[in-house]
DSSP file (Angstrom, degrees, kcal/mol; ACC not computed):
  #  RESIDUE AA STRUCTURE BP1 BP2  ACC     N-H-->O    O-->H-N    N-H-->O    O-->H-N    TCO  KAPPA ALPHA  PHI   PSI    X-CA   Y-CA   Z-CA
    1    1 A M              0   0    0      0, 0.0     2,-0.1     0, 0.0     7,-0.0   0.000 360.0 360.0 360.0 127.1    0.0    0.0    0.0
    2    2 A A  E     -A    9   0A   0      7,-0.9     7,-3.4     6,-0.0     2,-0.4  -0.444 360.0-144.8 -81.3 157.8    1.4    3.4   -1.0
    3    3 A M  E     -A    8   0A   0      5,-0.2     2,-0.4    -2,-0.1     5,-0.2  -0.992  15.9-179.4-128.9 127.6    1.3    6.4    1.2
    4    4 A I  E >  S-A    7   0A   0      3,-2.4     3,-2.0    -2,-0.4    -2,-0.0  -0.994  75.8 -15.7-126.6 123.9    0.8   10.0    0.0
    5    5 A S  T 3  S-     0   0    0     -2,-0.4    -1,-0.1     1,-0.3     3,-0.1   0.835 128.9 -53.1  52.2  37.4    0.8   12.9    2.5
    6    6 A G  T 3  S+     0   0    0      1,-0.2     2,-0.5    16,-0.0    -1,-0.3   0.569 114.0 118.5  79.3   8.8    0.2   10.4    5.3
    7    7 A V  E <   -A    4   0A   0     -3,-2.0    -3,-2.4    16,-0.0     2,-0.4  -0.931  64.5-127.7-111.8 127.9   -2.8    8.8    3.7
    8    8 A N  E     -A    3   0A   0     -2,-0.5    -5,-0.2    -5,-0.2    -6,-0.0  -0.592  18.8-150.1 -73.4 127.7   -2.7    5.1    2.8
    9    9 A I  E     -A    2   0A   0     -7,-3.4    -7,-0.9    -2,-0.4    10,-0.1  -0.893  21.0-123.2-100.3 119.2   -3.7    4.6   -0.9
   10   10 A P    >   -     0   0    0      0, 0.0     3,-0.6     0, 0.0     8,-0.1  -0.322   8.8-149.5 -67.6 142.5   -5.4    1.2   -1.4
   11   11 A D  T 3  S+     0   0    0      1,-0.2     4,-0.1     7,-0.0     7,-0.1   0.758  91.6  61.5 -78.0 -26.8   -3.9   -1.2   -3.9
   12   12 A N  T 3  S+     0   0    0      2,-0.1     2,-0.3     6,-0.0    -1,-0.2   0.315  91.2  81.1 -90.0  10.2   -7.2   -2.8   -4.9
   13   13 A K  S <  S-     0   0    0     -3,-0.6     2,-0.1     1,-0.0    -4,-0.0  -0.801  89.7 -97.9-111.1 155.3   -8.8    0.4   -6.2
   14   14 A R    >>  -     0   0    0     -2,-0.3     4,-2.8     1,-0.1     3,-0.9  -0.414  40.2-114.6 -64.9 150.2   -8.4    2.0   -9.6
   15   15 A I  H 3> S+     0   0    0      1,-0.3     4,-2.3     2,-0.2     5,-0.2   0.852 114.0  55.5 -62.4 -37.0   -5.9    4.9   -9.4
   16   16 A N  H 34 S+     0   0    0      1,-0.2     4,-0.3     2,-0.2    -1,-0.3   0.798 114.8  40.7 -68.6 -25.1   -8.4    7.6  -10.2
   17   17 A I  H X4 S+     0   0    0     -3,-0.9     3,-0.9     2,-0.1     4,-0.3   0.869 113.1  53.4 -82.6 -42.3  -10.6    6.4   -7.2
   18   18 A A  H >< S+     0   0    0     -4,-2.8     3,-1.6     1,-0.3     4,-0.2   0.849 100.8  60.5 -64.2 -35.2   -7.6    5.7   -4.9
   19   19 A L  G >< S+     0   0    0     -4,-2.3     3,-1.6     1,-0.3    -1,-0.3   0.786  92.0  68.8 -63.5 -25.7   -6.2    9.3   -5.4
   20   20 A R  G <  S+     0   0    0     -3,-0.9    -1,-0.3    -4,-0.3     5,-0.2   0.611  79.3  77.6 -70.5 -11.1   -9.5   10.7   -3.9
   21   21 A Y  G <  S+     0   0    0     -3,-1.6     2,-0.4    -4,-0.3    -1,-0.3   0.742  78.2  86.6 -68.0 -21.5   -8.6    9.3   -0.5
   22   22 A V  S X  S-     0   0    0     -3,-1.6     3,-1.9    -4,-0.2     2,-0.1  -0.673  96.0-107.3 -81.4 130.8   -6.2   12.2   -0.2
   23   23 A Y  T 3  S+     0   0    0     -2,-0.4     3,-0.1     1,-0.3    -2,-0.1  -0.345 103.2  22.2 -59.9 129.8   -7.9   15.3    1.2
   24   24 A G  T 3  S+     0   0    0      1,-0.2     2,-0.7    -4,-0.2    -1,-0.3   0.303  94.3 109.8  96.7  -8.2   -8.5   17.9   -1.5
   25   25 A I    <   +     0   0    0     -3,-1.9    -1,-0.2    -5,-0.2    -3,-0.1  -0.894  41.9 167.8-104.6 114.0   -8.3   15.6   -4.5
   26   26 A G     >  -     0   0    0     -2,-0.7     4,-2.5    -3,-0.1     5,-0.2  -0.342  53.6 -75.0-107.5-167.7  -11.6   15.1   -6.2
   27   27 A P  H  > S+     0   0    0      0, 0.0     4,-2.1     0, 0.0     5,-0.2   0.898 127.7  48.1 -60.3 -43.2  -12.5   13.6   -9.5
   28   28 A A  H  > S+     0   0    0      2,-0.2     4,-1.9     1,-0.2     5,-0.1   0.925 114.9  43.9 -66.6 -44.7  -11.3   16.5  -11.7
   29   29 A I  H  > S+     0   0    0      2,-0.2     4,-2.5     1,-0.2    -1,-0.2   0.883 111.4  54.8 -69.3 -37.3   -8.0   16.8  -10.0
   30   30 A A  H  X S+     0   0    0     -4,-2.5     4,-2.2     1,-0.2    -1,-0.2   0.921 109.6  47.1 -61.0 -43.5   -7.5   13.0  -10.0
   31   31 A E  H  X S+     0   0    0     -4,-2.1     4,-2.3    -5,-0.2    -1,-0.2   0.876 111.0  52.1 -65.6 -36.9   -8.0   12.9  -13.7
   32   32 A K  H  X S+     0   0    0     -4,-1.9     4,-1.2     2,-0.2    -2,-0.2   0.906 109.7  49.0 -65.2 -41.6   -5.6   15.9  -14.2
   33   33 A I  H  X S+     0   0    0     -4,-2.5     4,-0.6     1,-0.2     3,-0.3   0.921 112.6  48.1 -62.7 -44.4   -2.9   14.1  -12.2
   34   34 A I  H >< S+     0   0    0     -4,-2.2     3,-1.0     1,-0.2    -2,-0.2   0.896 109.7  51.8 -64.9 -40.6   -3.4   10.9  -14.2
   35   35 A S  H 3< S+     0   0    0     -4,-2.3    -1,-0.2     1,-0.2    -2,-0.2   0.751 105.5  56.4 -70.5 -22.4   -3.3   12.7  -17.6
   36   36 A Q  H 3<        0   0    0     -4,-1.2    -1,-0.2    -3,-0.3    -2,-0.2   0.585 360.0 360.0 -84.6 -10.2    0.0   14.5  -16.7
   37   37 A T    <<        0   0    0     -3,-1.0    -1,-0.2    -4,-0.6    -2,-0.2   0.436 360.0 360.0-103.2 360.0    1.8   11.2  -16.0
């Protein structure tokens, strides 16, 4: 399980859903992060 900003990111979720576990990251920002990588 990865950790970002002290938040555990689950391995069994799709990345665009898992990123939303971090406070302040919603659907739009998650998609923007994915498209930049």
